PAKOL-968250 format. One record per residue: residue number from 0; x, y, z of N, C-alpha, C, O in turn. Coordinates in steps of 0.1 Angstrom, whole numbers, plus 5000, padded with zeros to 4 digits. Layout:
BEGIN
  num  n_c1  n_c2  n_c3  ca_c1  ca_c2  ca_c3  c_c1  c_c2  c_c3  o_c1  o_c2  o_c3
  NUM     X     Y     Z      X      Y      Z     X     Y     Z     X     Y     Z
...
//
This chain:
BEGIN
  num  n_c1  n_c2  n_c3  ca_c1  ca_c2  ca_c3  c_c1  c_c2  c_c3  o_c1  o_c2  o_c3
    0  7129  3841  8772   7119   3848   8776  7109  3842  8782  7105  3831  8778
    1  7103  3849  8794   7096   3842   8804  7083  3848  8801  7081  3859  8796
    2  7071  3837  8807   7056   3840   8803  7054  3853  8809  7046  3860  8801
    3  7057  3861  8821   7057   3871   8825  7059  3881  8813  7051  3889  8810
    4  7072  3879  8808   7074   3889   8801  7064  3892  8790  7065  3903  8784
    5  7055  3886  8786   7050   3888   8777  7034  3893  8779  7025  3893  8770
    6  7032  3897  8791   7023   3909   8798  7020  3919  8788  7010  3920  8780
    7  7030  3926  8788   7030   3939   8780  7027  3934  8760  7020  3940  8752
    8  7035  3922  8760   7027   3920   8744  7016  3918  8744  7010  3924  8735
    9  7009  3911  8752   6994   3907   8755  6983  3917  8758  6971  3914  8757
   10  6988  3932  8764   6980   3939   8769  6982  3951  8756  6975  3961  8755
   11  6989  3950  8750   6994   3960   8735  6985  3949  8724  6985  3953  8712
   12  6978  3939  8726   6969   3932   8713  6981  3928  8705  6978  3925  8693
   13  6994  3927  8708   7003   3916   8698  7004  3903  8698  7012  3895  8692
   14  6994  3900  8705   6997   3883   8713  6983  3883  8714  6979  3894  8719
   15  6969  3870  8710   6960   3866   8710  6961  3858  8725  6970  3850  8723
   16  6957  3856  8738   6956   3844   8746  6950  3845  8751  6949  3854  8759
   17  6939  3833  8750   6925   3832   8763  6927  3821  8771  6930  3809  8768
   18  6926  3825  8779   6925   3809   8794  6912  3810  8802  6911  3820  8809
   19  6904  3803  8802   6890   3802   8809  6895  3800  8824  6905  3793  8825
   20  6889  3806  8834   6887   3802   8846  6882  3787  8850  6870  3788  8851
   21  6886  3777  8852   6886   3764   8858  6883  3762  8873  6888  3770  8882
   22  6874  3750  8875   6868   3751   8887  6883  3743  8898  6891  3736  8891
   23  6884  3744  8907   6894   3746   8917  6898  3731  8919  6907  3730  8926
   24  6894  3718  8915   6898   3706   8910  6911  3706  8898  6923  3702  8899
   25  6904  3713  8889   6908   3715   8874  6925  3726  8880  6937  3724  8875
   26  6922  3733  8887   6935   3741   8885  6950  3738  8884  6959  3745  8879
   27  6951  3724  8892   6965   3719   8891  6970  3716  8879  6981  3719  8876
   28  6958  3709  8870   6961   3707   8855  6966  3720  8848  6977  3722  8843
   29  6957  3727  8849   6960   3744   8841  6971  3750  8845  6978  3756  8837
   30  6975  3750  8859   6988   3750   8864  7003  3746  8852  7012  3751  8845
   31  6998  3733  8856   7007   3727   8846  7006  3734  8832  7016  3740  8829
   32  6998  3733  8826   6993   3737   8809  7002  3750  8813  7014  3748  8809
   33  7000  3762  8818   7009   3775   8818  7020  3771  8820  7027  3776  8811
   34  7028  3762  8828   7039   3757   8828  7048  3754  8817  7060  3758  8816
   35  7041  3745  8810   7043   3737   8798  7045  3751  8785  7055  3751  8779
   36  7036  3760  8782   7035   3766   8776  7045  3778  8777  7051  3784  8768
   37  7046  3780  8789   7060   3792   8793  7075  3784  8787  7084  3789  8781
   38  7075  3773  8791   7083   3765   8787  7090  3766  8772  7100  3770  8766
   39  7076  3761  8769   7077   3757   8752  7083  3771  8743  7090  3771  8734
   40  7076  3783  8749   7079   3794   8744  7091  3800  8744  7096  3808  8736
   41  7098  3793  8758   7109   3798   8760  7119  3790  8752  7129  3796  8747
   42  7117  3776  8749   7124   3771   8741  7123  3776  8723  7132  3775  8716
   43  7111  3782  8719   7108   3783   8704  7116  3798  8704  7124  3801  8695
   44  7113  3804  8713   7121   3822   8714  7136  3821  8716  7144  3829  8711
   45  7140  3811  8723   7152   3808   8721  7165  3817  8713  7165  3814  8701
   46  7175  3826  8718   7183   3831   8704  7179  3837  8697  7187  3840  8688
   47  7162  3841  8697   7158   3845   8689  7161  3866  8687  7160  3873  8678
   48  7165  3869  8703   7168   3882   8706  7151  3888  8705  7141  3883  8709
   49  7153  3902  8699   7140   3907   8693  7133  3905  8681  7123  3912  8677
   50  7139  3893  8673   7135   3891   8665  7119  3886  8666  7118  3880  8676
   51  7109  3887  8660   7098   3881   8658  7097  3869  8654  7103  3863  8644
   52  7087  3863  8664   7087   3846   8665  7072  3843  8663  7064  3846  8671
   53  7068  3836  8650   7054   3827   8643  7051  3821  8652  7058  3811  8649
   54  7046  3818  8662   7044   3807   8674  7024  3806  8671  7016  3816  8672
   55  7021  3794  8668   7005   3790   8671  7007  3782  8685  7018  3776  8687
   56  6994  3782  8695   6996   3777   8702  6978  3771  8703  6970  3780  8703
   57  6974  3761  8704   6961   3752   8709  6959  3745  8715  6959  3734  8710
   58  6955  3748  8726   6945   3739   8740  6935  3736  8735  6927  3744  8729
   59  6932  3719  8736   6923   3715   8736  6917  3704  8747  6923  3694  8749
   60  6905  3706  8754   6902   3697   8765  6891  3689  8758  6882  3690  8749
   61  6895  3678  8769   6880   3663   8762  6876  3664  8778  6883  3664  8788
   62  6864  3666  8777   6859   3663   8791  6854  3647  8790  6853  3642  8801
   63  6853  3642  8783   6849   3626   8782  6866  3618  8787  6868  3612  8797
   64  6873  3622  8777   6886   3615   8784  6893  3623  8797  6903  3619  8803
   65  6886  3634  8800   6896   3644   8810  6906  3643  8808  6913  3636  8815
   66  6912  3652  8796   6924   3652   8790  6929  3665  8785  6922  3670  8776
   67  6938  3672  8787   6943   3686   8784  6955  3685  8774  6967  3687  8777
   68  6948  3681  8756   6960   3684   8745  6966  3699  8744  6959  3709  8747
   69  6980  3700  8740   6986   3710   8739  6991  3710  8722  6994  3699  8717
   70  6993  3718  8716   6998   3718   8700  7006  3729  8703  7000  3737  8711
   71  7016  3732  8700   7029   3744   8694  7034  3744  8685  7043  3735  8683
   72  7031  3753  8676   7036   3751   8661  7046  3765  8660  7044  3775  8666
   73  7055  3761  8651   7065   3776   8652  7069  3775  8635  7069  3765  8628
   74  7073  3789  8631   7079   3787   8619  7093  3788  8621  7097  3791  8632
   75  7102  3785  8609   7115   3786   8612  7120  3774  8608  7113  3764  8605
   76  7136  3774  8611   7144   3762   8608  7138  3747  8615  7128  3747  8622
   77  7144  3738  8612   7141   3724   8618  7142  3724  8636  7154  3722  8640
   78  7134  3726  8644   7138   3723   8655  7130  3712  8663  7118  3713  8665
   79  7137  3701  8667   7127   3689   8674  7135  3690  8688  7146  3684  8691
   80  7128  3698  8696   7131   3700   8712  7136  3686  8717  7146  3684  8723
   81  7126  3678  8714   7126   3664   8723  7141  3652  8716  7142  3640  8721
   82  7149  3656  8706   7163   3652   8704  7170  3657  8713  7168  3667  8718
   83  7179  3649  8714   7188   3652   8722  7201  3659  8719  7208  3654  8709
   84  7207  3672  8729   7216   3681   8721  7213  3689  8716  7220  3699  8716
   85  7201  3690  8712   7195   3698   8702  7197  3711  8706  7204  3719  8699
   86  7191  3716  8722   7194   3724   8727  7205  3727  8738  7210  3718  8743
   87  7208  3740  8741   7219   3742   8748  7214  3740  8763  7221  3734  8770
   88  7204  3745  8768   7198   3742   8784  7188  3733  8780  7180  3736  8771
   89  7187  3720  8786   7178   3709   8788  7165  3710  8797  7156  3702  8797
   90  7168  3723  8807   7159   3722   8815  7147  3723  8814  7140  3719  8822
   91  7141  3733  8799   7129   3735   8799  7124  3721  8795  7117  3715  8802
   92  7128  3716  8784   7124   3701   8782  7123  3695  8787  7114  3687  8784
   93  7131  3693  8802   7131   3683   8811  7117  3687  8816  7109  3678  8816
   94  7112  3696  8820   7100   3701   8826  7089  3693  8819  7081  3684  8823
   95  7093  3701  8805   7081   3695   8796  7079  3681  8795  7067  3678  8794
   96  7088  3671  8795   7089   3657   8795  7083  3653  8808  7077  3643  8809
   97  7085  3660  8821   7080   3651   8834  7067  3659  8837  7065  3658  8849
   98  7059  3666  8830   7045   3675   8831  7037  3669  8819  7026  3674  8818
   99  7041  3658  8807   7036   3654   8799  7035  3644  8794  7045  3637  8795
  100  7024  3638  8787   7026   3623   8781  7022  3626  8767  7016  3636  8764
  101  7025  3615  8758   7019   3613   8745  7027  3626  8737  7022  3634  8729
  102  7041  3628  8740   7046   3639   8732  7051  3635  8719  7058  3625  8718
  103  7048  3641  8710   7053   3640   8696  7059  3652  8688  7054  3663  8692
  104  7068  3652  8678   7072   3660   8670  7071  3656  8655  7075  3646  8651
  105  7065  3666  8647   7062   3664   8639  7071  3679  8627  7074  3689  8632
  106  7073  3676  8615   7077   3688   8605  7066  3688  8595  7064  3678  8588
  107  7057  3700  8597   7046   3701   8590  7044  3714  8581  7042  3725  8585
  108  7044  3711  8569   7044   3725   8558  7053  3737  8565  7050  3748  8569
  109  7070  3728  8564   7081   3739   8573  7076  3745  8586  7080  3756  8590
  110  7068  3737  8592   7069   3745   8608  7073  3733  8615  7074  3722  8610
  111  7075  3736  8626   7080   3726   8638  7065  3725  8647  7059  3735  8649
  112  7062  3715  8650   7049   3712   8652  7053  3701  8668  7059  3691  8668
  113  7047  3705  8680   7047   3695   8690  7034  3693  8699  7026  3701  8703
  114  7037  3682  8699   7017   3676   8707  7020  3668  8718  7026  3658  8716
  115  7016  3670  8727   7017   3664   8738  7006  3663  8749  6999  3673  8748
  116  7000  3655  8760   6988   3658   8766  6996  3661  8783  7006  3655  8788
  117  6989  3670  8788   6992   3674   8803  6987  3661  8808  6977  3656  8803
  118  6996  3656  8820   6996   3647   8830  6986  3655  8837  6985  3667  8837
  119  6977  3643  8846   6968   3646   8855  6976  3644  8867  6971  3647  8878
//
Protein backbone atom coordinates (compact mmCIF):
# COMPACT_ATOMS: atom_id res chain seq x y z
CA UNK A 1 0.00 0.00 0.00
CA UNK A 2 1.44 3.35 -0.99
CA UNK A 3 0.91 6.61 0.90
CA UNK A 4 -1.16 8.02 -1.97
CA UNK A 5 -3.54 5.07 -1.59
CA UNK A 6 -4.30 6.28 1.95
CA UNK A 7 -5.83 9.55 0.76
CA UNK A 8 -9.38 8.15 0.37
CA UNK A 9 -9.17 6.71 3.89
CA UNK A 10 -7.94 10.05 5.22
CA UNK A 11 -10.79 11.87 3.49
CA UNK A 12 -13.31 9.39 4.85
CA UNK A 13 -12.06 10.04 8.39
CA UNK A 14 -10.79 6.48 8.85
CA UNK A 15 -7.23 7.67 9.50
CA UNK A 16 -6.13 10.64 11.58
CA UNK A 17 -3.02 12.30 10.20
CA UNK A 18 -1.86 15.82 10.91
CA UNK A 19 1.14 17.35 9.18
CA UNK A 20 2.03 20.97 9.78
CA UNK A 21 3.51 23.15 7.06
CA UNK A 22 7.15 23.93 7.75
CA UNK A 23 9.61 26.60 6.60
CA UNK A 24 11.36 25.87 3.30
CA UNK A 25 14.63 25.05 5.07
CA UNK A 26 12.92 22.20 6.91
CA UNK A 27 11.14 20.85 3.83
CA UNK A 28 13.87 18.27 3.07
CA UNK A 29 13.62 16.78 6.55
CA UNK A 30 9.81 16.61 6.34
CA UNK A 31 9.94 15.05 2.87
CA UNK A 32 12.24 12.38 4.28
CA UNK A 33 9.84 11.85 7.16
CA UNK A 34 6.92 11.37 4.75
CA UNK A 35 8.92 8.88 2.70
CA UNK A 36 9.87 7.00 5.88
CA UNK A 37 6.23 6.88 6.99
CA UNK A 38 5.18 5.58 3.57
CA UNK A 39 7.81 2.83 3.62
CA UNK A 40 6.99 1.75 7.17
CA UNK A 41 3.28 1.65 6.41
CA UNK A 42 4.08 -0.56 3.42
CA UNK A 43 6.17 -2.87 5.64
CA UNK A 44 3.56 -3.23 8.37
CA UNK A 45 0.66 -3.58 5.88
CA UNK A 46 2.42 -6.06 3.58
CA UNK A 47 0.55 -9.31 3.09
CA UNK A 48 -2.53 -8.11 4.94
CA UNK A 49 -4.68 -7.48 1.85
CA UNK A 50 -7.86 -5.65 2.85
CA UNK A 51 -7.46 -6.67 6.50
CA UNK A 52 -7.44 -3.71 8.91
CA UNK A 53 -4.08 -2.92 10.48
CA UNK A 54 -3.74 -1.21 13.86
CA UNK A 55 -0.85 1.26 13.50
CA UNK A 56 0.06 4.22 15.69
CA UNK A 57 2.45 6.84 14.36
CA UNK A 58 4.10 9.49 16.54
CA UNK A 59 6.22 12.35 15.21
CA UNK A 60 8.26 14.36 17.71
CA UNK A 61 10.27 17.47 16.88
CA UNK A 62 12.90 18.95 19.19
CA UNK A 63 13.75 22.51 18.28
CA UNK A 64 16.62 22.53 20.77
CA UNK A 65 18.28 19.49 19.18
CA UNK A 66 16.85 20.17 15.71
CA UNK A 67 15.78 16.55 15.47
CA UNK A 68 12.68 14.80 14.16
CA UNK A 69 11.89 11.44 15.75
CA UNK A 70 9.36 8.91 14.50
CA UNK A 71 7.80 6.03 16.36
CA UNK A 72 5.62 3.48 14.59
CA UNK A 73 3.72 0.87 16.59
CA UNK A 74 1.67 -1.96 15.17
CA UNK A 75 -0.39 -4.74 16.64
CA UNK A 76 0.10 -8.28 15.43
CA UNK A 77 2.74 -10.95 15.29
CA UNK A 78 6.38 -10.24 16.02
CA UNK A 79 7.87 -8.26 13.13
CA UNK A 80 11.30 -6.71 13.47
CA UNK A 81 11.90 -5.21 10.02
CA UNK A 82 15.58 -4.62 10.80
CA UNK A 83 16.39 -8.34 11.17
CA UNK A 84 17.93 -9.98 8.13
CA UNK A 85 15.54 -11.97 5.93
CA UNK A 86 12.44 -10.85 7.87
CA UNK A 87 10.84 -9.35 4.77
CA UNK A 88 10.67 -10.75 1.27
CA UNK A 89 11.41 -7.29 -0.18
CA UNK A 90 14.18 -5.37 1.59
CA UNK A 91 13.92 -2.20 -0.54
CA UNK A 92 11.62 -0.34 1.87
CA UNK A 93 13.81 -1.09 4.88
CA UNK A 94 16.93 -0.14 2.90
CA UNK A 95 15.31 3.26 2.27
CA UNK A 96 14.45 3.57 5.97
CA UNK A 97 18.01 2.71 6.99
CA UNK A 98 19.48 5.25 4.55
CA UNK A 99 17.23 8.13 5.67
CA UNK A 100 17.32 7.56 9.41
CA UNK A 101 19.63 7.07 12.37
CA UNK A 102 19.32 5.73 15.92
CA UNK A 103 17.05 2.92 14.73
CA UNK A 104 15.57 0.73 17.41
CA UNK A 105 13.03 -2.11 17.49
CA UNK A 106 11.23 -3.26 20.63
CA UNK A 107 8.32 -5.55 21.34
CA UNK A 108 6.10 -3.73 23.88
CA UNK A 109 2.77 -5.08 25.16
CA UNK A 110 2.39 -7.47 22.19
CA UNK A 111 3.04 -4.60 19.76
CA UNK A 112 5.91 -3.95 17.37
CA UNK A 113 7.60 -0.62 18.02
CA UNK A 114 10.11 0.96 15.65
CA UNK A 115 11.79 4.23 16.66
CA UNK A 116 14.32 6.33 14.79
CA UNK A 117 15.53 9.85 14.04
CA UNK A 118 15.24 11.37 10.56
CA UNK A 119 18.67 12.27 9.16
CA UNK A 120 19.33 15.96 8.57
